KOLGU-4560 file (N, C-alpha, C; in nm, 3 decimals, padded with zeros to 5 digits):
<recs>
<n_xx: 05.078 n_yy: -04.866 n_zz: 01.078 ca_xx: 05.281 ca_yy: -04.797 ca_zz: 01.064 c_xx: 05.238 c_yy: -04.934 c_zz: 01.032 mol: A seq: 1 type: MET>
<n_xx: 05.227 n_yy: -05.042 n_zz: 01.152 ca_xx: 05.209 ca_yy: -05.149 ca_zz: 01.086 c_xx: 05.289 c_yy: -05.232 c_zz: 01.052 mol: A seq: 2 type: ILE>
<n_xx: 05.388 n_yy: -05.310 n_zz: 01.075 ca_xx: 05.460 ca_yy: -05.357 ca_zz: 00.952 c_xx: 05.512 c_yy: -05.307 c_zz: 00.860 mol: A seq: 3 type: GLY>
<n_xx: 05.570 n_yy: -05.203 n_zz: 00.882 ca_xx: 05.673 ca_yy: -05.113 ca_zz: 00.777 c_xx: 05.821 c_yy: -05.073 c_zz: 00.861 mol: A seq: 4 type: LYS>
<n_xx: 05.924 n_yy: -05.103 n_zz: 00.819 ca_xx: 06.060 ca_yy: -05.059 ca_zz: 00.865 c_xx: 06.103 c_yy: -04.953 c_zz: 00.813 mol: A seq: 5 type: LYS>
<n_xx: 06.197 n_yy: -04.906 n_zz: 00.896 ca_xx: 06.288 ca_yy: -04.845 ca_zz: 00.813 c_xx: 06.404 c_yy: -04.839 c_zz: 00.727 mol: A seq: 6 type: VAL>
<n_xx: 06.388 n_yy: -04.755 n_zz: 00.574 ca_xx: 06.477 ca_yy: -04.817 ca_zz: 00.545 c_xx: 06.600 c_yy: -04.721 c_zz: 00.580 mol: A seq: 7 type: ALA>
<n_xx: 06.643 n_yy: -04.549 n_zz: 00.590 ca_xx: 06.717 ca_yy: -04.570 ca_zz: 00.664 c_xx: 06.690 c_yy: -04.407 c_zz: 00.688 mol: A seq: 8 type: SER>
<n_xx: 06.809 n_yy: -04.372 n_zz: 00.808 ca_xx: 06.801 ca_yy: -04.233 ca_zz: 00.909 c_xx: 06.883 c_yy: -04.139 c_zz: 00.822 mol: A seq: 9 type: GLU>
<n_xx: 06.879 n_yy: -04.042 n_zz: 00.844 ca_xx: 06.918 ca_yy: -03.920 ca_zz: 00.850 c_xx: 06.870 c_yy: -03.824 c_zz: 00.951 mol: A seq: 10 type: LYS>
<n_xx: 06.894 n_yy: -03.783 n_zz: 00.931 ca_xx: 06.847 ca_yy: -03.624 ca_zz: 01.087 c_xx: 06.770 c_yy: -03.488 c_zz: 00.911 mol: A seq: 11 type: PRO>
<n_xx: 06.748 n_yy: -03.508 n_zz: 00.947 ca_xx: 06.672 ca_yy: -03.350 ca_zz: 00.825 c_xx: 06.655 c_yy: -03.234 c_zz: 00.942 mol: A seq: 12 type: VAL>
<n_xx: 06.713 n_yy: -03.095 n_zz: 00.906 ca_xx: 06.645 ca_yy: -02.941 ca_zz: 00.935 c_xx: 06.463 c_yy: -02.953 c_zz: 00.931 mol: A seq: 13 type: PRO>
<n_xx: 06.414 n_yy: -02.877 n_zz: 00.929 ca_xx: 06.206 ca_yy: -02.843 ca_zz: 01.012 c_xx: 06.234 c_yy: -02.811 c_zz: 00.853 mol: A seq: 14 type: LEU>
<n_xx: 06.309 n_yy: -02.765 n_zz: 00.803 ca_xx: 06.212 ca_yy: -02.741 ca_zz: 00.672 c_xx: 06.208 c_yy: -02.748 c_zz: 00.550 mol: A seq: 15 type: ALA>
<n_xx: 06.314 n_yy: -02.888 n_zz: 00.577 ca_xx: 06.290 ca_yy: -03.058 ca_zz: 00.421 c_xx: 06.173 c_yy: -03.081 c_zz: 00.516 mol: A seq: 16 type: LYS>
<n_xx: 06.156 n_yy: -03.171 n_zz: 00.687 ca_xx: 06.002 ca_yy: -03.203 ca_zz: 00.685 c_xx: 05.954 c_yy: -03.118 c_zz: 00.641 mol: A seq: 17 type: VAL>
<n_xx: 05.927 n_yy: -03.026 n_zz: 00.676 ca_xx: 05.806 ca_yy: -02.918 ca_zz: 00.593 c_xx: 05.778 c_yy: -02.972 c_zz: 00.426 mol: A seq: 18 type: LEU>
<n_xx: 05.921 n_yy: -02.919 n_zz: 00.364 ca_xx: 05.853 ca_yy: -02.953 ca_zz: 00.225 c_xx: 05.803 c_yy: -03.086 c_zz: 00.190 mol: A seq: 19 type: GLU>
<n_xx: 05.886 n_yy: -03.245 n_zz: 00.253 ca_xx: 05.848 ca_yy: -03.333 ca_zz: 00.255 c_xx: 05.702 c_yy: -03.329 c_zz: 00.323 mol: A seq: 20 type: ILE>
<n_xx: 05.673 n_yy: -03.330 n_zz: 00.424 ca_xx: 05.533 ca_yy: -03.320 ca_zz: 00.425 c_xx: 05.458 c_yy: -03.287 c_zz: 00.379 mol: A seq: 21 type: LEU>
<n_xx: 05.467 n_yy: -03.147 n_zz: 00.306 ca_xx: 05.372 ca_yy: -03.065 ca_zz: 00.188 c_xx: 05.366 c_yy: -03.132 c_zz: 00.060 mol: A seq: 22 type: GLU>
<n_xx: 05.489 n_yy: -03.188 n_zz: -00.016 ca_xx: 05.453 ca_yy: -03.336 ca_zz: -00.123 c_xx: 05.392 c_yy: -03.430 c_zz: -00.114 mol: A seq: 23 type: ASP>
<n_xx: 05.371 n_yy: -03.517 n_zz: 00.043 ca_xx: 05.339 ca_yy: -03.494 ca_zz: 00.056 c_xx: 05.146 c_yy: -03.528 c_zz: 00.058 mol: A seq: 24 type: ARG>
<n_xx: 05.129 n_yy: -03.474 n_zz: 00.112 ca_xx: 04.983 ca_yy: -03.356 ca_zz: 00.158 c_xx: 04.936 c_yy: -03.376 c_zz: -00.045 mol: A seq: 25 type: LYS>
<n_xx: 05.014 n_yy: -03.307 n_zz: -00.064 ca_xx: 04.978 ca_yy: -03.305 ca_zz: -00.253 c_xx: 04.941 c_yy: -03.436 c_zz: -00.291 mol: A seq: 26 type: LYS>
<n_xx: 05.037 n_yy: -03.533 n_zz: -00.256 ca_xx: 04.957 ca_yy: -03.657 ca_zz: -00.321 c_xx: 04.851 c_yy: -03.682 c_zz: -00.214 mol: A seq: 27 type: GLN>
<n_xx: 04.840 n_yy: -03.649 n_zz: -00.096 ca_xx: 04.618 ca_yy: -03.734 ca_zz: -00.038 c_xx: 04.668 c_yy: -03.658 c_zz: 00.124 mol: A seq: 28 type: GLY>
<n_xx: 04.527 n_yy: -03.760 n_zz: 00.193 ca_xx: 04.538 ca_yy: -03.690 ca_zz: 00.295 c_xx: 04.658 c_yy: -03.724 c_zz: 00.371 mol: A seq: 29 type: GLU>
<n_xx: 04.716 n_yy: -03.678 n_zz: 00.488 ca_xx: 04.831 ca_yy: -03.714 ca_zz: 00.582 c_xx: 04.797 c_yy: -03.777 c_zz: 00.686 mol: A seq: 30 type: LEU>
<n_xx: 04.897 n_yy: -03.870 n_zz: 00.720 ca_xx: 04.846 ca_yy: -03.961 ca_zz: 00.871 c_xx: 04.856 c_yy: -03.840 c_zz: 01.028 mol: A seq: 31 type: GLU>
<n_xx: 04.795 n_yy: -03.957 n_zz: 01.155 ca_xx: 04.742 ca_yy: -03.861 ca_zz: 01.232 c_xx: 04.932 c_yy: -03.791 c_zz: 01.280 mol: A seq: 32 type: TYR>
<n_xx: 05.047 n_yy: -03.886 n_zz: 01.252 ca_xx: 05.182 ca_yy: -03.891 ca_zz: 01.352 c_xx: 05.218 c_yy: -03.760 c_zz: 01.201 mol: A seq: 33 type: GLU>
<n_xx: 05.183 n_yy: -03.813 n_zz: 01.109 ca_xx: 05.216 ca_yy: -03.681 ca_zz: 00.990 c_xx: 05.132 c_yy: -03.563 c_zz: 00.934 mol: A seq: 34 type: GLN>
<n_xx: 05.040 n_yy: -03.549 n_zz: 01.060 ca_xx: 04.966 ca_yy: -03.433 ca_zz: 01.057 c_xx: 05.111 c_yy: -03.365 c_zz: 01.147 mol: A seq: 35 type: ARG>
<n_xx: 05.061 n_yy: -03.451 n_zz: 01.331 ca_xx: 05.075 ca_yy: -03.373 ca_zz: 01.430 c_xx: 05.327 c_yy: -03.295 c_zz: 01.346 mol: A seq: 36 type: LEU>
<n_xx: 05.311 n_yy: -03.408 n_zz: 01.265 ca_xx: 05.499 ca_yy: -03.325 ca_zz: 01.244 c_xx: 05.467 c_yy: -03.168 c_zz: 01.191 mol: A seq: 37 type: ALA>
<n_xx: 05.331 n_yy: -03.149 n_zz: 01.099 ca_xx: 05.348 ca_yy: -03.105 ca_zz: 00.997 c_xx: 05.283 c_yy: -02.977 c_zz: 01.047 mol: A seq: 38 type: TYR>
<n_xx: 05.189 n_yy: -02.982 n_zz: 01.141 ca_xx: 05.206 ca_yy: -02.933 ca_zz: 01.251 c_xx: 05.287 c_yy: -02.844 c_zz: 01.283 mol: A seq: 39 type: ASP>
<n_xx: 05.405 n_yy: -02.876 n_zz: 01.346 ca_xx: 05.536 ca_yy: -02.828 ca_zz: 01.428 c_xx: 05.615 c_yy: -02.800 c_zz: 01.380 mol: A seq: 40 type: TYR>
<n_xx: 05.656 n_yy: -02.842 n_zz: 01.207 ca_xx: 05.748 ca_yy: -02.782 ca_zz: 01.103 c_xx: 05.669 c_yy: -02.638 c_zz: 01.090 mol: A seq: 41 type: ALA>
<n_xx: 05.555 n_yy: -02.679 n_zz: 01.055 ca_xx: 05.562 ca_yy: -02.465 ca_zz: 01.023 c_xx: 05.581 c_yy: -02.415 c_zz: 01.092 mol: A seq: 42 type: GLN>
<n_xx: 05.464 n_yy: -02.394 n_zz: 01.237 ca_xx: 05.550 ca_yy: -02.362 ca_zz: 01.364 c_xx: 05.655 c_yy: -02.276 c_zz: 01.382 mol: A seq: 43 type: LYS>
<n_xx: 05.750 n_yy: -02.397 n_zz: 01.410 ca_xx: 05.928 ca_yy: -02.367 ca_zz: 01.417 c_xx: 06.014 c_yy: -02.377 c_zz: 01.306 mol: A seq: 44 type: PHE>
<n_xx: 06.005 n_yy: -02.469 n_zz: 01.185 ca_xx: 06.079 ca_yy: -02.424 ca_zz: 01.180 c_xx: 06.096 c_yy: -02.244 c_zz: 01.092 mol: A seq: 45 type: ALA>
<n_xx: 06.274 n_yy: -02.247 n_zz: 01.058 ca_xx: 06.285 ca_yy: -02.119 ca_zz: 01.086 c_xx: 06.373 c_yy: -02.015 c_zz: 00.960 mol: A seq: 46 type: ARG>
<n_xx: 06.367 n_yy: -02.199 n_zz: 00.888 ca_xx: 06.457 ca_yy: -02.062 ca_zz: 00.756 c_xx: 06.384 c_yy: -02.202 c_zz: 00.642 mol: A seq: 47 type: LEU>
<n_xx: 06.460 n_yy: -02.121 n_zz: 00.527 ca_xx: 06.411 ca_yy: -02.192 ca_zz: 00.391 c_xx: 06.439 c_yy: -02.361 c_zz: 00.382 mol: A seq: 48 type: GLY>
<n_xx: 06.439 n_yy: -02.397 n_zz: 00.313 ca_xx: 06.530 ca_yy: -02.594 ca_zz: 00.270 c_xx: 06.624 c_yy: -02.551 c_zz: 00.218 mol: A seq: 49 type: PRO>
<n_xx: 06.652 n_yy: -02.528 n_zz: 00.148 ca_xx: 06.780 ca_yy: -02.449 ca_zz: 00.074 c_xx: 06.853 c_yy: -02.377 c_zz: 00.171 mol: A seq: 50 type: GLU>
<n_xx: 06.829 n_yy: -02.229 n_zz: 00.208 ca_xx: 06.885 ca_yy: -02.169 ca_zz: 00.305 c_xx: 06.936 c_yy: -02.280 c_zz: 00.468 mol: A seq: 51 type: LYS>
<n_xx: 06.899 n_yy: -02.336 n_zz: 00.479 ca_xx: 06.920 ca_yy: -02.528 ca_zz: 00.602 c_xx: 07.010 c_yy: -02.565 c_zz: 00.583 mol: A seq: 52 type: ALA>
<n_xx: 07.014 n_yy: -02.628 n_zz: 00.435 ca_xx: 07.117 ca_yy: -02.694 ca_zz: 00.391 c_xx: 07.274 c_yy: -02.660 c_zz: 00.353 mol: A seq: 53 type: GLU>
<n_xx: 07.285 n_yy: -02.506 n_zz: 00.355 ca_xx: 07.310 ca_yy: -02.438 ca_zz: 00.298 c_xx: 07.428 c_yy: -02.470 c_zz: 00.454 mol: A seq: 54 type: LYS>
<n_xx: 07.378 n_yy: -02.353 n_zz: 00.558 ca_xx: 07.380 ca_yy: -02.368 ca_zz: 00.682 c_xx: 07.476 c_yy: -02.476 c_zz: 00.749 mol: A seq: 55 type: LEU>
<n_xx: 07.365 n_yy: -02.569 n_zz: 00.726 ca_xx: 07.419 ca_yy: -02.696 ca_zz: 00.758 c_xx: 07.583 c_yy: -02.712 c_zz: 00.677 mol: A seq: 56 type: ILE>
<n_xx: 07.540 n_yy: -02.741 n_zz: 00.588 ca_xx: 07.708 ca_yy: -02.814 ca_zz: 00.505 c_xx: 07.816 c_yy: -02.703 c_zz: 00.513 mol: A seq: 57 type: SER>
<n_xx: 07.764 n_yy: -02.535 n_zz: 00.621 ca_xx: 07.886 ca_yy: -02.443 ca_zz: 00.616 c_xx: 07.955 c_yy: -02.434 c_zz: 00.797 mol: A seq: 58 type: GLU>
<n_xx: 07.870 n_yy: -02.557 n_zz: 00.826 ca_xx: 07.885 ca_yy: -02.512 ca_zz: 00.944 c_xx: 07.983 c_yy: -02.702 c_zz: 00.997 mol: A seq: 59 type: LEU>
<n_xx: 07.893 n_yy: -02.771 n_zz: 00.904 ca_xx: 07.941 ca_yy: -02.912 ca_zz: 00.885 c_xx: 08.141 c_yy: -02.914 c_zz: 00.831 mol: A seq: 60 type: LEU>
<n_xx: 08.194 n_yy: -02.741 n_zz: 00.771 ca_xx: 08.258 ca_yy: -02.763 ca_zz: 00.719 c_xx: 08.407 c_yy: -02.738 c_zz: 00.829 mol: A seq: 61 type: ALA>
<n_xx: 08.297 n_yy: -02.688 n_zz: 00.899 ca_xx: 08.393 ca_yy: -02.668 ca_zz: 01.056 c_xx: 08.516 c_yy: -02.727 c_zz: 01.104 mol: A seq: 62 type: LEU>
<n_xx: 08.459 n_yy: -02.898 n_zz: 01.134 ca_xx: 08.584 ca_yy: -02.978 ca_zz: 01.142 c_xx: 08.458 c_yy: -03.064 c_zz: 01.237 mol: A seq: 63 type: GLY>
<n_xx: 08.454 n_yy: -02.952 n_zz: 01.377 ca_xx: 08.463 ca_yy: -02.986 ca_zz: 01.476 c_xx: 08.275 c_yy: -03.068 c_zz: 01.493 mol: A seq: 64 type: LYS>
<n_xx: 08.134 n_yy: -03.029 n_zz: 01.458 ca_xx: 08.054 ca_yy: -03.012 ca_zz: 01.436 c_xx: 07.977 c_yy: -03.146 c_zz: 01.297 mol: A seq: 65 type: ILE>
<n_xx: 07.901 n_yy: -03.267 n_zz: 01.436 ca_xx: 07.820 ca_yy: -03.364 ca_zz: 01.284 c_xx: 07.712 c_yy: -03.287 c_zz: 01.291 mol: A seq: 66 type: ARG>
<n_xx: 07.712 n_yy: -03.403 n_zz: 01.197 ca_xx: 07.624 ca_yy: -03.378 ca_zz: 01.127 c_xx: 07.432 c_yy: -03.281 c_zz: 01.183 mol: A seq: 67 type: GLU>
<n_xx: 07.446 n_yy: -03.455 n_zz: 01.269 ca_xx: 07.286 ca_yy: -03.409 ca_zz: 01.347 c_xx: 07.316 c_yy: -03.265 c_zz: 01.503 mol: A seq: 68 type: ARG>
<n_xx: 07.426 n_yy: -03.249 n_zz: 01.484 ca_xx: 07.433 ca_yy: -03.131 ca_zz: 01.640 c_xx: 07.397 c_yy: -03.015 c_zz: 01.499 mol: A seq: 69 type: GLN>
<n_xx: 07.447 n_yy: -03.016 n_zz: 01.402 ca_xx: 07.458 ca_yy: -02.918 ca_zz: 01.273 c_xx: 07.276 c_yy: -02.849 c_zz: 01.279 mol: A seq: 70 type: ALA>
<n_xx: 07.205 n_yy: -03.014 n_zz: 01.273 ca_xx: 07.077 ca_yy: -02.945 ca_zz: 01.211 c_xx: 07.034 c_yy: -02.915 c_zz: 01.311 mol: A seq: 71 type: VAL>
<n_xx: 07.062 n_yy: -02.958 n_zz: 01.496 ca_xx: 06.995 ca_yy: -02.876 ca_zz: 01.561 c_xx: 07.091 c_yy: -02.766 c_zz: 01.596 mol: A seq: 72 type: ILE>
<n_xx: 07.174 n_yy: -02.678 n_zz: 01.607 ca_xx: 07.125 ca_yy: -02.586 ca_zz: 01.588 c_xx: 07.098 c_yy: -02.538 c_zz: 01.487 mol: A seq: 73 type: LEU>
<n_xx: 07.097 n_yy: -02.516 n_zz: 01.345 ca_xx: 06.994 ca_yy: -02.556 ca_zz: 01.236 c_xx: 06.832 c_yy: -02.456 c_zz: 01.289 mol: A seq: 74 type: VAL>
<n_xx: 06.800 n_yy: -02.650 n_zz: 01.391 ca_xx: 06.622 ca_yy: -02.625 ca_zz: 01.428 c_xx: 06.619 c_yy: -02.497 c_zz: 01.547 mol: A seq: 75 type: ASP>
<n_xx: 06.686 n_yy: -02.468 n_zz: 01.613 ca_xx: 06.691 ca_yy: -02.423 ca_zz: 01.746 c_xx: 06.761 c_yy: -02.266 c_zz: 01.658 mol: A seq: 76 type: LEU>
<n_xx: 06.842 n_yy: -02.238 n_zz: 01.642 ca_xx: 06.926 ca_yy: -02.154 ca_zz: 01.649 c_xx: 06.940 c_yy: -02.013 c_zz: 01.698 mol: A seq: 77 type: MET>
<n_xx: 07.017 n_yy: -02.088 n_zz: 01.805 ca_xx: 07.080 ca_yy: -02.048 ca_zz: 01.953 c_xx: 07.167 c_yy: -01.866 c_zz: 01.902 mol: A seq: 78 type: PRO>
<n_xx: 07.087 n_yy: -01.810 n_zz: 02.019 ca_xx: 07.165 ca_yy: -01.643 ca_zz: 02.021 c_xx: 07.236 c_yy: -01.659 c_zz: 02.081 mol: A seq: 79 type: GLU>
<n_xx: 07.366 n_yy: -01.740 n_zz: 02.172 ca_xx: 07.393 ca_yy: -01.691 ca_zz: 02.282 c_xx: 07.518 c_yy: -01.793 c_zz: 02.275 mol: A seq: 80 type: THR>
<n_xx: 07.638 n_yy: -01.733 n_zz: 02.293 ca_xx: 07.695 ca_yy: -01.853 ca_zz: 02.390 c_xx: 07.715 c_yy: -01.965 c_zz: 02.431 mol: A seq: 81 type: LYS>
<n_xx: 07.561 n_yy: -01.938 n_zz: 02.558 ca_xx: 07.478 ca_yy: -02.010 ca_zz: 02.670 c_xx: 07.489 c_yy: -02.056 c_zz: 02.590 mol: A seq: 82 type: GLU>
<n_xx: 07.341 n_yy: -02.063 n_zz: 02.566 ca_xx: 07.237 ca_yy: -02.114 ca_zz: 02.459 c_xx: 07.347 c_yy: -02.266 c_zz: 02.414 mol: A seq: 83 type: ASP>
<n_xx: 07.419 n_yy: -02.203 n_zz: 02.350 ca_xx: 07.509 ca_yy: -02.323 ca_zz: 02.213 c_xx: 07.549 c_yy: -02.449 c_zz: 02.344 mol: A seq: 84 type: ILE>
<n_xx: 07.621 n_yy: -02.391 n_zz: 02.416 ca_xx: 07.682 ca_yy: -02.484 ca_zz: 02.520 c_xx: 07.641 c_yy: -02.567 c_zz: 02.602 mol: A seq: 85 type: GLU>
<n_xx: 07.469 n_yy: -02.573 n_zz: 02.588 ca_xx: 07.340 ca_yy: -02.630 ca_zz: 02.660 c_xx: 07.326 c_yy: -02.733 c_zz: 02.537 mol: A seq: 86 type: LEU>
<n_xx: 07.328 n_yy: -02.652 n_zz: 02.438 ca_xx: 07.287 ca_yy: -02.778 ca_zz: 02.315 c_xx: 07.423 c_yy: -02.843 c_zz: 02.265 mol: A seq: 87 type: ILE>
<n_xx: 07.536 n_yy: -02.847 n_zz: 02.383 ca_xx: 07.667 ca_yy: -02.981 ca_zz: 02.306 c_xx: 07.721 c_yy: -03.032 c_zz: 02.515 mol: A seq: 88 type: PHE>
<n_xx: 07.563 n_yy: -02.941 n_zz: 02.577 ca_xx: 07.592 ca_yy: -03.046 ca_zz: 02.716 c_xx: 07.651 c_yy: -03.107 c_zz: 02.725 mol: A seq: 89 type: ALA>
<n_xx: 07.563 n_yy: -03.170 n_zz: 02.709 ca_xx: 07.568 ca_yy: -03.304 ca_zz: 02.711 c_xx: 07.674 c_yy: -03.456 c_zz: 02.571 mol: A seq: 90 type: LYS>
<n_xx: 07.709 n_yy: -03.429 n_zz: 02.422 ca_xx: 07.764 ca_yy: -03.457 ca_zz: 02.368 c_xx: 07.960 c_yy: -03.487 c_zz: 02.371 mol: A seq: 91 type: GLU>
<n_xx: 07.987 n_yy: -03.564 n_zz: 02.337 ca_xx: 08.177 ca_yy: -03.557 ca_zz: 02.332 c_xx: 08.234 c_yy: -03.451 c_zz: 02.284 mol: A seq: 92 type: ARG>
<n_xx: 08.171 n_yy: -03.372 n_zz: 02.164 ca_xx: 08.233 ca_yy: -03.318 ca_zz: 02.130 c_xx: 08.217 c_yy: -03.171 c_zz: 02.198 mol: A seq: 93 type: THR>
<n_xx: 08.350 n_yy: -03.084 n_zz: 02.170 ca_xx: 08.359 ca_yy: -02.963 ca_zz: 02.310 c_xx: 08.429 c_yy: -02.823 c_zz: 02.198 mol: A seq: 94 type: ARG>
<n_xx: 08.310 n_yy: -02.697 n_zz: 02.200 ca_xx: 08.357 ca_yy: -02.646 ca_zz: 02.118 c_xx: 08.451 c_yy: -02.503 c_zz: 02.231 mol: A seq: 95 type: LEU>
<n_xx: 08.524 n_yy: -02.499 n_zz: 02.152 ca_xx: 08.603 ca_yy: -02.415 ca_zz: 02.279 c_xx: 08.546 c_yy: -02.255 c_zz: 02.240 mol: A seq: 96 type: ASP>
<n_xx: 08.607 n_yy: -02.125 n_zz: 02.240 ca_xx: 08.484 ca_yy: -01.961 ca_zz: 02.263 c_xx: 08.563 c_yy: -01.937 c_zz: 02.096 mol: A seq: 97 type: GLU>
<n_xx: 08.677 n_yy: -02.037 n_zz: 01.984 ca_xx: 08.601 ca_yy: -01.947 ca_zz: 01.873 c_xx: 08.593 c_yy: -02.056 c_zz: 01.832 mol: A seq: 98 type: GLU>
<n_xx: 08.574 n_yy: -02.159 n_zz: 01.840 ca_xx: 08.432 ca_yy: -02.217 ca_zz: 01.716 c_xx: 08.308 c_yy: -02.104 c_zz: 01.781 mol: A seq: 99 type: ASP>
<n_xx: 08.221 n_yy: -02.072 n_zz: 01.914 ca_xx: 08.178 ca_yy: -02.065 ca_zz: 01.919 c_xx: 08.087 c_yy: -01.950 c_zz: 01.844 mol: A seq: 100 type: ILE>
<n_xx: 08.265 n_yy: -01.917 n_zz: 01.835 ca_xx: 08.214 ca_yy: -01.727 ca_zz: 01.820 c_xx: 08.180 c_yy: -01.777 c_zz: 01.636 mol: A seq: 101 type: LYS>
<n_xx: 08.217 n_yy: -01.875 n_zz: 01.608 ca_xx: 08.194 ca_yy: -01.843 ca_zz: 01.469 c_xx: 08.109 c_yy: -01.878 c_zz: 01.432 mol: A seq: 102 type: LYS>
<n_xx: 08.067 n_yy: -02.052 n_zz: 01.540 ca_xx: 07.907 ca_yy: -02.088 ca_zz: 01.485 c_xx: 07.760 c_yy: -01.934 c_zz: 01.480 mol: A seq: 103 type: VAL>
<n_xx: 07.855 n_yy: -01.896 n_zz: 01.630 ca_xx: 07.761 ca_yy: -01.776 ca_zz: 01.609 c_xx: 07.739 c_yy: -01.724 c_zz: 01.535 mol: A seq: 104 type: LEU>
<n_xx: 07.858 n_yy: -01.677 n_zz: 01.452 ca_xx: 07.835 ca_yy: -01.586 ca_zz: 01.294 c_xx: 07.793 c_yy: -01.663 c_zz: 01.240 mol: A seq: 105 type: GLU>
<n_xx: 07.775 n_yy: -01.735 n_zz: 01.191 ca_xx: 07.727 ca_yy: -01.772 ca_zz: 01.097 c_xx: 07.564 c_yy: -01.812 c_zz: 01.083 mol: A seq: 106 type: LEU>
<n_xx: 07.507 n_yy: -01.860 n_zz: 01.181 ca_xx: 07.387 ca_yy: -01.782 ca_zz: 01.250 c_xx: 07.327 c_yy: -01.687 c_zz: 01.245 mol: A seq: 107 type: LEU>
<n_xx: 07.417 n_yy: -01.541 n_zz: 01.274 ca_xx: 07.410 ca_yy: -01.487 ca_zz: 01.250 c_xx: 07.320 c_yy: -01.419 c_zz: 01.157 mol: A seq: 108 type: GLY>
<n_xx: 07.377 n_yy: -01.487 n_zz: 01.106 ca_xx: 07.389 ca_yy: -01.428 ca_zz: 00.938 c_xx: 07.250 c_yy: -01.500 c_zz: 00.796 mol: A seq: 109 type: LYS>
<n_xx: 07.241 n_yy: -01.643 n_zz: 00.885 ca_xx: 07.092 ca_yy: -01.714 ca_zz: 00.835 c_xx: 07.017 c_yy: -01.624 c_zz: 00.934 mol: A seq: 110 type: TYR>
<n_xx: 07.032 n_yy: -01.600 n_zz: 00.972 ca_xx: 06.884 ca_yy: -01.551 ca_zz: 01.024 c_xx: 06.825 c_yy: -01.477 c_zz: 01.052 mol: A seq: 111 type: ARG>
<n_xx: 06.690 n_yy: -01.432 n_zz: 01.006 ca_xx: 06.567 ca_yy: -01.364 ca_zz: 00.925 c_xx: 06.459 c_yy: -01.336 c_zz: 01.046 mol: A seq: 112 type: GLU>
</recs>
């Protein structure tokens, strides 16, 4: 990793990370950090890449949620109002009761 620079940065869900690392694995052996990330993504990715991207776009359509927050919601798939409040506890964005209900409905629709 020495000498490599970050060209760009974009939050992606674990399902997309898993897809990217599977493609890299086909090209050759993964480096240590990539293997750790691959193992983690295999264990904790809850949706497929297409469903995750679609859910992120639906969460962004609500208007109050930023992309990074949407990715966190998709990765964690919280089930209760309290879980969502914990995710947004240190964020500037505050969701009211109605927004939380909409988020829970969307997450419930995609829960496997």
